[in-house]
C-alpha positions as CSV (number, residue, x, y, z in Angstrom):
1,X,26.1,25.1,-1.9
2,X,25.0,21.8,-3.4
3,X,21.4,21.3,-4.5
4,X,21.5,17.7,-5.8
5,X,24.0,15.0,-6.8
6,X,23.4,12.9,-9.8
7,X,25.2,9.6,-10.5
8,X,25.0,5.9,-10.3
9,X,24.6,4.1,-6.9
10,X,28.0,2.8,-5.8
11,X,26.7,1.5,-2.4
12,X,23.4,1.5,-0.8
13,X,22.2,0.6,2.7
14,X,19.3,1.9,4.9
15,X,21.6,4.5,6.6
16,X,23.5,5.9,3.6
17,X,24.1,5.8,-0.1
18,X,27.3,6.4,-2.1
19,X,26.6,8.2,-5.3
20,X,29.4,7.8,-7.9
21,X,29.6,11.1,-9.9
22,X,32.4,11.1,-12.5
23,X,34.7,9.1,-10.3
24,X,33.9,10.9,-7.1
25,X,32.0,8.9,-4.5
26,X,29.7,11.1,-2.4
27,X,28.6,9.4,0.9
28,X,25.1,10.7,1.7
29,X,23.1,10.0,4.8
30,X,19.5,9.0,3.9
31,X,16.1,8.2,5.4
32,X,14.4,4.9,4.9
33,X,11.9,6.6,2.6
34,X,14.8,7.6,0.3
35,X,16.4,4.2,0.7
36,X,13.1,2.5,-0.5
37,X,13.1,4.7,-3.7
38,X,16.7,4.1,-4.5
39,X,16.5,0.3,-3.8
40,X,13.7,0.0,-6.4
41,X,15.8,1.6,-9.1
42,X,17.5,-0.5,-11.8
43,X,21.2,-1.0,-10.8
44,X,22.8,1.1,-13.6
45,X,20.2,3.9,-13.7
46,X,21.3,7.4,-12.8
47,X,20.0,8.5,-9.4
48,X,19.3,12.1,-8.5
49,X,19.5,12.8,-4.7
50,X,18.6,16.3,-3.4
51,X,21.1,17.2,-0.6
52,X,21.4,19.2,2.5
53,X,24.9,20.1,3.7
54,X,25.6,20.1,7.4
55,X,29.0,21.7,7.9
56,X,30.4,21.5,11.4
57,X,33.9,22.1,12.8
58,X,34.6,18.4,13.0
59,X,32.6,17.1,10.0
60,X,31.1,18.0,6.6
61,X,28.0,15.8,6.3
62,X,25.5,15.3,3.4
63,X,21.9,14.3,3.9
64,X,20.1,13.1,0.9
65,X,16.5,12.9,-0.2
66,X,14.6,11.3,-3.1
67,X,12.4,14.4,-3.5
68,X,12.6,18.1,-2.9
69,X,9.5,17.8,-0.7
70,X,11.2,15.4,1.7
71,X,14.2,17.7,1.9
72,X,12.0,20.7,2.6
73,X,10.3,18.8,5.4
74,X,13.7,17.8,6.8
75,X,14.8,21.5,6.8
76,X,11.6,22.5,8.6
77,X,12.1,19.8,11.2
78,X,15.7,20.8,12.0
79,X,14.5,24.5,12.3
80,X,12.6,23.3,15.4
81,X,14.4,23.8,18.7
82,X,15.6,20.5,20.0
83,X,15.3,18.6,16.7
84,X,18.7,17.8,15.3
85,X,19.6,16.2,11.9
86,X,19.5,12.6,13.4
87,X,16.1,13.1,15.0
88,X,14.8,14.6,11.8
89,X,16.1,11.7,9.8
90,X,14.6,9.2,12.3
91,X,11.2,11.0,11.9
92,X,11.4,10.8,8.1
93,X,12.4,7.2,8.3
94,X,9.4,6.4,10.5
95,X,6.6,8.0,8.5
96,X,6.0,8.6,4.7
97,X,6.3,12.4,3.9
98,X,2.6,12.9,3.1
99,X,1.5,11.1,6.3
100,X,4.0,13.1,8.4
101,X,2.6,16.4,6.9
102,X,-0.9,15.3,7.7
103,X,-0.1,14.4,11.3
104,X,1.6,17.8,11.8
105,X,-1.2,19.7,10.2
106,X,-3.8,17.8,12.3
107,X,-1.8,18.3,15.5
108,X,-1.4,14.5,16.1
109,X,1.1,14.4,19.0
110,X,0.7,10.7,19.6
111,X,2.0,9.7,16.1
112,X,5.1,12.0,16.4
113,X,5.7,10.8,20.0
114,X,5.8,7.2,18.7
115,X,9.0,7.9,16.8
116,X,12.1,6.7,18.7
117,X,13.9,9.7,20.3
118,X,10.9,12.1,20.1
119,X,9.3,12.9,23.5
120,X,6.0,14.6,24.2
121,X,7.5,18.1,24.5
122,X,9.4,17.8,21.2
123,X,6.3,16.4,19.4
124,X,4.3,19.4,20.7
125,X,7.0,21.8,19.7
126,X,7.2,20.4,16.1
127,X,3.4,20.8,15.8
128,X,3.3,24.3,17.2
129,X,6.3,25.5,15.1
130,X,5.4,23.8,11.8
131,X,1.6,23.5,11.7
132,X,1.3,26.8,9.7
133,X,4.3,26.1,7.5
134,X,3.2,22.7,6.2
135,X,1.5,22.9,2.8
136,X,-1.5,20.7,3.1
137,X,-1.1,19.7,-0.5
138,X,-0.3,16.6,1.5
139,X,-3.9,15.4,1.6
140,X,-3.9,15.2,-2.2
141,X,-0.7,13.3,-2.1
142,X,-1.7,10.9,0.6
143,X,-3.8,9.0,-2.0
144,X,-0.7,9.1,-4.2
145,X,1.5,7.0,-2.0
146,X,4.0,5.9,-4.6
147,X,7.1,8.1,-4.6
148,X,7.4,8.3,-8.4
149,X,3.9,9.7,-8.6
150,X,4.5,12.2,-5.9
151,X,7.6,13.5,-7.7
152,X,5.5,13.9,-10.9
153,X,2.8,15.6,-8.9
154,X,5.3,18.0,-7.3
155,X,7.1,19.0,-10.5
156,X,3.9,19.3,-12.6
157,X,2.3,21.3,-9.8
158,X,5.2,23.8,-9.7
159,X,5.1,24.2,-13.5
160,X,1.3,24.8,-13.5
161,X,1.6,27.4,-10.7
162,X,4.4,29.1,-12.6
163,X,2.1,29.2,-15.7
164,X,-0.4,31.2,-13.6
165,X,-2.9,28.6,-12.5
166,X,-4.0,28.5,-8.9
167,X,-2.6,25.8,-6.6
168,X,-6.1,24.5,-5.8
169,X,-7.1,24.2,-9.5
170,X,-3.7,22.5,-10.4
171,X,-4.0,20.1,-7.5
172,X,-7.5,19.0,-8.4
173,X,-6.5,18.3,-12.1
174,X,-3.2,16.5,-11.2
175,X,-4.8,14.4,-8.4
176,X,-7.4,13.1,-10.9
177,X,-4.8,12.5,-13.6
178,X,-2.4,10.6,-11.4
179,X,-5.2,8.5,-10.0
180,X,-6.2,7.5,-13.6
181,X,-2.6,7.1,-14.8
182,X,-0.2,6.3,-11.9
183,X,2.8,6.0,-14.3
184,X,2.3,9.3,-16.2
185,X,5.3,11.5,-17.0
186,X,5.7,15.1,-15.9
187,X,5.3,16.4,-19.4
188,X,2.2,14.4,-20.1
189,X,0.7,15.4,-16.7
190,X,1.3,19.1,-17.5
191,X,-0.2,18.8,-21.0
192,X,-3.3,16.8,-19.9
193,X,-3.8,19.1,-16.9
194,X,-3.8,22.2,-19.2
195,X,-6.6,20.6,-21.3
196,X,-8.6,20.0,-18.1
197,X,-8.4,23.6,-16.9
């Protein structure tokens, strides 16, 4: 099973990206959130796209995401009865990840219902099924709207929790750091957070 594909962007449009990896071009379906991240990258920079494979009898499709967090949310969405890969991608294209998490956690049916192809019953089912599964680390990240910062937050958070610090303590320190230094690297975020705790 593939976890991610790294390579240069061979082709990019709002529906898919072609990642050129050692002469192989992987066509990966993406959300608009991922498109925005990839579109802002310098042309020759190596992109890393986290993937989900959908293997069917008639097709082998790849869905790609700029962050692990977006992929996790996609996988939670497709676990809901009545939500397929295209609907999940439409939801992720309509709302930023942190905003979507907050709306699910707060039970906001109206916002989900406003997404094309999502009816009232589906919106309610998403909330009922996922409300308890959504990590409301989303509220800390909502202030960190920029994707690069949320990637740094996510990776630094995982490292600090692995080092034995609580999620709440790590979140508080990282939230403060990223607010002060939006362009901070993962390594620096971890080092500075350790000094704060």
